[in-house]
C-alpha positions as CSV (number, residue, x, y, z in Angstrom):
1,M,140.5,-29.8,44.8
2,G,140.3,-31.3,41.3
3,A,137.5,-28.9,40.5
4,A,139.5,-26.0,41.7
5,R,142.5,-27.0,39.5
6,R,140.2,-27.3,36.4
7,L,138.8,-23.8,37.1
8,F,142.3,-22.4,37.3
9,A,143.2,-24.0,34.0
10,V,140.2,-22.4,32.3
11,A,140.6,-19.0,33.9
12,G,144.3,-18.7,33.2
13,T,147.0,-16.9,35.1
14,R,144.8,-13.8,35.8
15,G,142.1,-15.9,37.3
16,R,144.6,-17.9,39.4
17,K,145.9,-14.7,40.9
18,L,142.4,-13.4,41.7
19,F,141.5,-16.7,43.3
20,Q,144.6,-16.7,45.4
21,A,144.0,-13.1,46.5
22,G,140.4,-14.1,47.5
23,A,141.6,-17.1,49.4
24,R,144.1,-15.0,51.3
25,G,141.2,-12.7,52.3
26,F,139.8,-15.7,54.2
27,G,143.1,-16.2,56.0
28,G,144.5,-19.1,54.0
29,A,147.6,-19.7,51.7
30,V,146.7,-21.1,48.4
31,A,149.1,-22.9,45.9
32,V,148.4,-24.4,42.5
33,G,149.0,-27.9,43.7
34,G,147.0,-27.6,46.9
35,F,146.4,-25.6,50.1
36,A,149.5,-24.9,52.1
37,P,149.2,-24.7,55.9
38,G,149.3,-21.2,57.2
39,P,148.1,-19.0,60.1
40,G,144.4,-19.3,59.0
41,L,142.5,-22.1,57.3
42,G,144.9,-25.0,56.3
43,L,143.4,-27.9,54.3
44,R,145.8,-30.4,52.6
45,D,143.3,-33.0,51.6
46,L,139.8,-34.1,52.3
47,G,141.0,-36.0,55.4
48,G,142.1,-32.7,56.9
49,F,138.8,-30.8,56.3
50,R,137.5,-29.2,59.4
51,P,133.9,-27.9,59.1
52,A,133.8,-26.0,62.4
53,A,136.9,-24.0,61.4
54,L,135.4,-23.2,58.0
55,I,132.1,-22.0,59.5
56,G,133.9,-19.8,61.9
57,H,136.0,-18.2,59.1
58,L,132.8,-17.7,57.0
59,K,131.1,-15.9,59.9
60,S,134.0,-13.5,60.3
61,A,134.4,-13.0,56.5
62,E,132.7,-10.2,54.6
63,I,130.7,-11.9,51.8
64,A,129.0,-8.8,50.3
65,V,131.7,-6.3,49.0
66,D,131.0,-2.6,48.5
67,L,132.7,-1.8,45.2
68,G,132.6,1.9,46.1
69,D,134.8,1.4,49.1
70,G,138.5,0.5,49.2
71,I,139.1,0.7,45.4
72,G,142.2,-1.3,44.4
73,S,142.4,-3.3,47.6
74,R,142.4,-7.1,47.7
75,L,138.9,-7.2,49.0
76,W,137.7,-4.9,46.2
77,W,139.3,-7.1,43.6
78,R,137.7,-10.1,45.1
79,G,134.3,-8.4,44.9
80,L,134.8,-7.4,41.3
81,A,135.9,-10.9,40.3
82,T,132.7,-12.3,41.9
83,L,130.5,-9.8,40.0
84,V,132.2,-10.6,36.7
85,L,132.0,-14.3,37.3
86,L,128.3,-14.2,38.2
87,S,127.5,-12.0,35.2
88,A,129.3,-14.2,32.8
89,M,127.5,-17.3,34.1
90,T,124.2,-15.5,33.7
91,F,124.8,-14.5,30.1
92,W,126.1,-18.0,29.3
93,A,123.0,-19.6,30.7
94,G,120.7,-17.2,28.9
95,S,122.3,-17.9,25.5
96,T,122.1,-21.7,25.8
97,M,118.4,-21.9,26.8
98,T,115.8,-22.7,24.1
99,P,112.9,-20.2,24.2
100,L,109.4,-21.5,24.8
101,T,107.1,-20.6,21.9
102,E,103.3,-20.9,21.6
103,P,101.5,-20.5,18.3
104,V,99.2,-17.5,18.0
105,R,95.6,-18.4,17.7
106,G,93.6,-17.0,14.9
107,T,90.5,-15.0,15.3
108,M,87.4,-17.1,15.9
109,T,84.5,-16.9,13.5
110,P,81.1,-15.9,14.9
111,A,79.9,-19.5,14.9
112,Q,83.0,-20.6,16.8
113,A,82.6,-17.8,19.4
114,D,79.0,-18.7,19.9
115,D,79.9,-22.3,20.4
116,A,82.6,-21.4,23.0
117,R,80.5,-18.9,24.9
118,P,79.1,-21.5,27.4
119,D,82.6,-22.4,28.4
120,R,83.6,-18.9,29.3
121,I,83.8,-17.4,32.8
122,A,82.3,-13.9,32.3
123,P,79.5,-11.7,33.7
124,L,76.0,-12.4,32.4
125,A,75.8,-8.7,31.5
126,L,78.6,-9.2,28.9
127,G,76.8,-12.1,27.2
128,A,78.0,-15.1,29.1
129,A,75.8,-18.2,28.9
130,T,74.9,-20.5,31.9
131,G,75.5,-23.8,30.2
132,R,75.5,-25.8,27.1
133,F,72.2,-27.3,25.8
134,T,72.2,-30.7,24.3
135,A,69.8,-31.4,21.4
136,P,67.2,-34.1,22.2
137,T,67.7,-37.6,20.7
138,A,65.1,-39.9,19.2
139,K,64.6,-41.6,22.5
140,V,63.3,-38.4,24.2
141,R,59.5,-38.3,24.7
142,A,57.6,-35.1,25.4
143,L,55.6,-34.9,28.6
144,A,51.9,-34.2,28.4
145,E,52.3,-31.5,31.2
146,V,55.0,-30.3,33.5
147,P,55.0,-32.4,36.7
148,E,54.0,-30.7,40.0
149,R,55.4,-31.0,43.5
150,P,53.6,-33.6,45.6
151,R,52.7,-31.0,48.3
152,V,52.8,-27.3,48.7
153,E,53.3,-25.5,52.0
154,L,52.1,-21.9,52.2
155,T,50.6,-19.3,54.6
156,A,47.3,-17.5,54.2
157,T,46.7,-14.2,56.1
158,L,43.2,-13.5,57.4
159,R,42.3,-9.9,56.4
160,A,40.3,-7.7,58.7
161,S,37.5,-7.5,56.2
162,D,37.8,-11.1,55.1
163,S,36.0,-14.3,56.1
164,F,37.8,-17.4,57.2
165,E,36.5,-19.3,54.2
166,G,37.5,-16.5,51.8
167,A,41.1,-16.5,53.1
168,L,41.4,-20.2,52.4
169,R,39.9,-19.9,48.9
170,R,42.3,-17.0,48.1
171,A,45.2,-19.3,49.0
172,G,44.1,-22.0,46.6
173,V,41.9,-24.3,48.7
174,G,39.0,-25.8,46.9
175,K,35.4,-24.7,47.7
176,D,34.4,-28.0,49.3
177,D,37.6,-28.2,51.5
178,A,37.2,-24.6,52.5
179,N,33.6,-25.1,53.6
180,D,34.5,-28.3,55.6
181,A,37.4,-26.5,57.3
182,A,35.2,-23.5,58.2
183,R,32.6,-25.8,59.7
184,A,35.2,-27.7,61.7
185,V,36.9,-24.6,63.0
186,G,33.6,-22.9,63.7
187,A,32.7,-25.8,66.1
188,A,35.7,-24.7,68.3
189,V,35.7,-20.9,68.1
190,R,33.5,-18.2,66.5
191,L,34.9,-17.4,63.1
192,D,34.1,-13.7,63.4
193,Q,36.2,-13.5,66.7
194,I,39.4,-14.6,65.0
195,R,41.8,-11.7,65.2
196,G,42.6,-10.0,61.9
197,A,46.0,-10.5,60.3
198,T,46.1,-14.1,61.7
199,D,48.4,-16.3,59.7
200,I,47.0,-19.7,58.7
201,D,49.6,-22.4,57.8
202,L,48.4,-24.6,55.0
203,V,49.6,-27.8,53.4
204,L,48.0,-28.7,50.0
205,G,48.5,-32.2,48.6
206,R,48.8,-33.8,45.2
207,R,46.0,-33.3,42.6
208,E,45.2,-35.5,39.7
209,T,45.2,-32.8,37.0
210,K,45.7,-29.1,36.9
211,K,42.0,-28.5,36.3
212,V,41.1,-29.2,39.9
213,P,42.4,-27.5,43.1
214,R,44.8,-29.2,45.3
215,P,43.3,-31.0,48.3
216,L,43.7,-29.6,51.8
217,D,46.0,-31.9,53.7
218,S,46.4,-29.9,56.9
219,L,45.8,-26.5,58.5
220,A,47.1,-24.8,61.7
221,F,46.7,-21.4,63.2
222,R,46.4,-19.4,66.5
223,A,42.7,-19.2,67.0
224,A,42.9,-17.3,70.3
225,F,45.6,-16.1,72.7
226,E,45.1,-19.3,74.7
227,L,44.2,-21.7,71.9
228,R,45.8,-23.2,68.8
229,L,43.9,-25.3,66.3
230,E,45.2,-28.0,63.9
231,L,43.1,-29.6,61.1
232,T,44.5,-32.7,59.4
233,R,43.1,-35.1,56.9
234,A,42.5,-38.6,58.2
235,A,42.9,-41.9,56.4
236,D,39.2,-41.9,55.5
237,G,39.5,-38.5,53.8
238,T,37.7,-36.5,56.5
239,L,39.2,-33.4,58.2
240,R,39.9,-34.0,62.0
241,L,40.2,-31.0,64.4
242,K,42.7,-31.0,67.2
243,R,42.6,-28.4,70.0
244,I,45.9,-27.4,71.5
245,P,45.4,-25.3,74.7
246,I,48.2,-22.8,75.5
247,A,49.0,-22.1,79.2
248,I,48.4,-18.5,80.2
249,D,49.8,-16.6,83.2
250,E,47.3,-13.8,84.1
251,T,49.3,-12.1,86.8
252,P,48.6,-8.3,86.6
253,L,51.4,-6.1,85.6
254,T,52.5,-3.5,88.1
255,V,54.4,-0.3,87.1
256,T,55.7,2.1,89.7
257,G,57.8,5.3,89.3
258,R,58.0,9.0,89.9
259,V,56.1,11.7,88.1
260,G,59.2,13.7,87.1
261,G,58.4,16.2,84.3
262,S,55.1,14.5,83.3
263,L,53.1,11.5,84.5
264,G,52.2,10.5,81.0
265,R,55.8,10.5,79.8
266,S,57.0,8.6,82.8
267,A,54.3,5.9,82.5
268,K,55.0,5.5,78.7
269,A,58.7,5.3,79.4
270,A,58.0,2.4,81.8
271,G,56.5,0.5,78.8
272,L,52.7,1.0,79.2
273,P,50.6,1.5,76.1
274,A,49.4,5.0,75.3
275,T,45.7,4.0,75.7
276,V,46.3,2.8,79.3
277,V,48.3,5.9,80.2
278,A,45.5,8.2,78.8
279,E,42.9,6.3,80.8
280,A,44.9,6.6,84.0
281,I,45.4,10.4,83.5
282,Q,41.7,10.8,82.8
283,Q,40.5,8.8,85.8
284,L,43.0,10.5,88.2
285,G,42.0,13.9,86.8
286,Y,38.7,13.4,88.7
287,V,40.4,13.3,92.0
288,V,43.8,15.0,91.5
289,D,44.5,18.7,90.7
290,F,47.4,18.2,88.2
291,Q,48.2,22.0,88.5
292,H,48.6,22.3,92.2
293,G,48.5,18.8,93.7
294,V,51.2,17.0,91.9
295,G,55.0,17.4,92.3
296,R,57.9,16.0,90.4
297,G,58.9,13.8,93.3
298,D,55.4,12.2,93.8
299,D,55.3,8.5,93.2
300,F,52.7,6.6,91.1
301,Q,51.6,3.1,90.7
302,L,49.6,1.6,87.8
303,I,48.3,-1.9,87.6
304,V,47.0,-3.3,84.3
305,E,45.6,-6.6,83.1
306,H,48.4,-8.6,81.7
307,R,48.6,-12.1,80.1
308,R,51.7,-14.0,79.2
309,A,51.4,-17.2,77.1
310,A,53.7,-20.2,77.5
311,T,54.9,-19.6,73.9
312,G,56.2,-16.1,74.9
313,E,53.5,-13.7,73.6
314,T,52.1,-11.1,75.9
315,Q,48.8,-9.1,76.0
316,T,48.2,-5.9,78.0
317,G,44.6,-5.2,78.9
318,K,42.6,-2.6,80.8
319,L,43.7,-0.4,83.7
320,I,42.8,-2.0,87.0
321,Y,44.4,0.3,89.6
322,A,45.9,3.8,89.6
323,R,47.6,5.6,92.5
324,L,49.2,9.0,92.5
325,G,50.6,10.1,95.8
326,K,47.9,9.2,98.4
327,N,45.1,9.3,95.8
328,E,44.1,5.8,94.6
329,L,41.5,4.4,92.3
330,M,40.4,0.8,91.4
331,R,38.1,-0.5,88.7
332,W,35.0,-2.2,90.0
333,D,31.8,-3.5,88.4
334,Y,28.7,-1.8,89.8
335,N,25.2,-2.3,88.5
336,G,26.5,-4.0,85.4
337,A,28.9,-1.1,84.5
338,S,32.7,-0.9,85.1
339,Q,33.9,2.3,86.7
340,F,36.6,3.5,89.1
341,F,36.1,4.1,92.8
342,R,38.2,5.7,95.5
343,A,39.5,3.6,98.4
344,N,36.7,4.9,100.5
345,G,34.1,3.5,98.1
346,E,33.1,6.8,96.5
347,S,32.9,7.0,92.7
348,A,35.9,8.7,91.0
349,R,33.5,10.8,89.0
350,K,32.1,12.4,92.2
351,G,32.8,16.1,91.5
352,L,34.1,18.2,88.7
353,M,37.2,17.2,86.8
354,K,40.0,19.3,88.2
355,T,41.7,19.7,84.8
356,P,39.4,19.4,81.7
357,V,42.5,19.1,79.3
358,D,45.4,16.7,79.4
359,G,49.0,18.0,79.8
360,A,47.9,21.5,80.8
361,R,49.7,24.1,82.9
362,L,47.9,26.8,84.8
363,T,48.9,30.2,83.2
364,S,46.4,32.5,84.9
365,D,44.4,32.1,88.1
366,F,41.0,33.2,89.3
367,G,40.5,36.8,90.5
368,M,41.6,40.3,89.6
369,R,44.4,40.6,87.1
370,F,46.0,42.9,84.5
371,H,44.5,42.1,81.1
372,P,47.3,41.6,78.6
373,L,45.3,43.0,75.7
374,L,43.0,45.7,77.3
375,N,46.0,47.0,79.4
376,Y,43.9,47.5,82.6
377,S,43.0,45.3,85.6
378,R,39.7,43.5,85.7
379,M,38.1,40.4,87.2
380,H,39.2,37.2,85.6
381,Q,36.2,35.0,86.1
382,G,37.9,31.6,85.4
383,V,41.3,30.0,85.1
384,D,43.5,29.6,82.0
385,F,45.3,26.5,81.0
386,G,48.2,26.7,78.5
387,V,48.0,23.8,76.0
388,P,48.9,23.3,72.4
389,A,46.2,24.1,69.8
390,G,44.0,21.2,68.9
391,T,44.2,19.5,72.3
392,P,40.8,17.9,73.2
393,I,38.6,19.6,75.8
394,K,36.6,17.3,78.1
395,A,33.4,18.0,79.9
396,A,34.2,18.5,83.6
397,A,31.0,16.7,84.6
398,S,27.9,15.2,83.0
399,G,25.4,17.8,81.8
400,K,23.6,19.5,78.9
401,A,25.1,22.0,76.4
402,T,23.1,25.2,76.9
403,F,25.3,27.4,74.7
404,V,27.5,26.5,71.7
405,G,28.7,29.4,69.5
406,W,30.5,32.7,69.4
407,H,30.6,34.7,72.7
408,G,32.4,38.0,72.1
409,G,35.8,38.2,73.6
410,H,35.5,34.5,74.6
411,G,35.5,33.5,70.9
412,N,34.1,30.0,70.4
413,Y,32.3,29.2,73.7
414,V,30.5,26.3,75.2
415,M,28.5,26.3,78.4
416,L,27.3,23.1,80.1
417,A,24.5,22.9,82.8
418,H,25.2,20.2,85.3
419,S,22.4,21.0,87.7
420,K,20.0,23.8,88.4
421,T,22.7,25.8,90.1
422,L,26.0,24.6,88.6
423,S,27.4,25.3,85.1
424,T,30.8,25.2,83.5
425,A,32.0,27.2,80.5
426,Y,34.9,26.7,78.0
427,A,36.3,29.6,75.8
428,H,38.7,30.3,72.9
429,M,37.9,26.9,71.2
430,S,39.2,26.3,67.7
431,R,36.1,24.1,66.9
432,F,33.2,22.4,68.6
433,A,32.5,18.7,69.2
434,V,28.9,19.2,70.6
435,K,25.7,20.8,69.5
436,P,23.3,23.0,71.5
437,G,21.0,20.9,73.6
438,Q,23.2,17.8,73.5
439,Q,23.6,15.7,76.6
440,V,27.3,15.0,77.4
441,A,29.0,12.6,79.8
442,Q,31.8,13.5,82.2
443,G,35.1,13.2,80.3
444,Q,33.4,13.5,76.8
445,V,35.2,15.7,74.3
446,I,33.2,18.8,73.7
447,G,35.7,20.8,71.6
448,Y,39.4,21.6,70.9
449,V,41.8,24.2,72.2
450,G,42.3,27.3,70.0
451,S,42.9,31.0,70.2
452,T,39.7,32.6,69.1
453,G,38.3,35.9,70.5
454,M,40.5,38.1,72.7
455,S,43.4,35.7,73.1
456,T,47.2,36.0,73.0
457,G,47.7,32.4,72.1
458,P,46.3,28.9,72.2
459,H,44.8,28.2,75.7
460,L,41.6,27.1,77.4
461,H,39.7,29.6,79.5
462,Y,37.7,27.5,82.0
463,E,34.8,28.9,84.2
464,T,32.4,27.5,86.8
465,W,29.2,29.3,87.7
466,L,27.3,28.5,90.9
467,S,23.8,30.1,91.3
468,G,24.6,32.6,88.6
469,R,27.9,33.8,90.1
470,P,31.5,32.8,88.9
471,V,33.5,30.8,91.4
472,N,37.0,29.5,91.4
473,P,36.9,26.0,89.7
474,V,40.0,24.9,91.5
475,T,38.4,25.2,95.0
476,L,34.8,24.2,94.1
477,K,33.5,20.9,95.3
478,F,30.6,19.3,93.4
479,L,28.8,16.6,95.4
480,G,27.1,13.7,93.7
481,G,28.0,10.3,92.2
482,T,27.9,6.7,93.4
483,S,29.1,5.3,96.7
484,L,29.6,1.6,97.6
485,A,28.0,0.3,100.8
486,G,27.3,-2.9,102.6
487,A,28.4,-6.1,101.0
488,D,29.5,-4.4,97.8
489,Y,31.9,-2.2,99.8
490,G,33.2,-5.2,101.7
491,R,34.0,-7.1,98.5
492,F,35.5,-4.0,97.0
493,K,37.9,-3.5,100.0
494,G,38.9,-7.1,100.0
495,A,39.8,-7.0,96.2
496,L,41.7,-3.8,96.8
497,A,43.7,-5.3,99.6
498,R,44.6,-8.4,97.6
499,L,45.6,-6.3,94.6
500,T,47.9,-4.0,96.6
501,N,49.2,-6.8,98.9
502,R,48.0,-5.1,102.0
């Protein structure tokens, strides 16, 4: 209350009236000598102070006053007095404060700027330095040469046209160490059988001077799919070889599925390499008519050699077994040669290839037809396969090329004689892959699809001639080939049963 009286004395009569009006806004009666009891807040002295009542009145009071509303009312005058009082206190505080000043630095000379550059935080592109260099003192002694690391770890890659010793020399291994390492590794594996692009991990040790190569401390690499070799230098200075066998699982990989739009696309989508898929199509082409004997819903099964190392690497090998519908083939070694046989022991190459081009579709059958260019009907002495230009054409059976050249409306034309009575012919080629008189094997490429001669587009015109007369190549059966018998056939049937889990 003493503070309130001093405030009244300073503010004068006008301030006292304003304060009294504000106090009455809170529901109290204010006098100069103290607070008088009234209907609202009544406080005579500190002993009568009631915090709960004060908090309740403050919650119901309007603290922020809108000076645009109720002009001239007691609440408006209270808000104006508060605004004037706060503004006066602000101006008074601002006028009594001492301003903080800092002397303005002068412009640095070029020498001062250069000296301060290492201490700046700025991009290198704008001339910032990376540190301050200290001038050497009299106690600093110059080194004869820059010290080297005690050991160096690096990887040398064996190029396809490189030797094992050459790869080591290129990585910095000395001549004597490279020769010793090559002899030690050569005792475990043939150096020329190490796969190209093999990485060789090297550790080179400390050398006495820079004029000599670093000594070879250790060497390690994957020498084969099932073997890793490590070469380390022993205490006596010699290189010791350590063989680390890698466990291999050689369970064949079996892939099954449905033909769908294409056997080749379906097999590749299953994850088989393109070379394996191509071999499967070629071998099945000897026993299956891909134009008439294969449907979208037919199932297939391919079994290939597959090896999985304990370290996680995999290798896919040759095709072992192929089945399309009810037609099945298995690879078998006979008379020192590997070939495919049917389930009944007959060679897959017994007969003409049903389709001498891969991925073909039959566009014109054998017999009378209306010629699209001559505009009249005449005998069509073969069948047409629609395939893209440049597709390889294969020999339907082993034989001899009796004609290679231009043949009128046939364009580029090749005829093969397979026996005294049977021949096949291939027309509209873009280019040849055989010469007249050349012996060819079944499945060998003899040319490429084109559109030469009387042709409406790229395709293969394929003919078969029996005793000088054209016959339908789709229905012709050509006897011959190899058949297994006796003990060979028994072993073959047993291997086929184990492979297919029959």
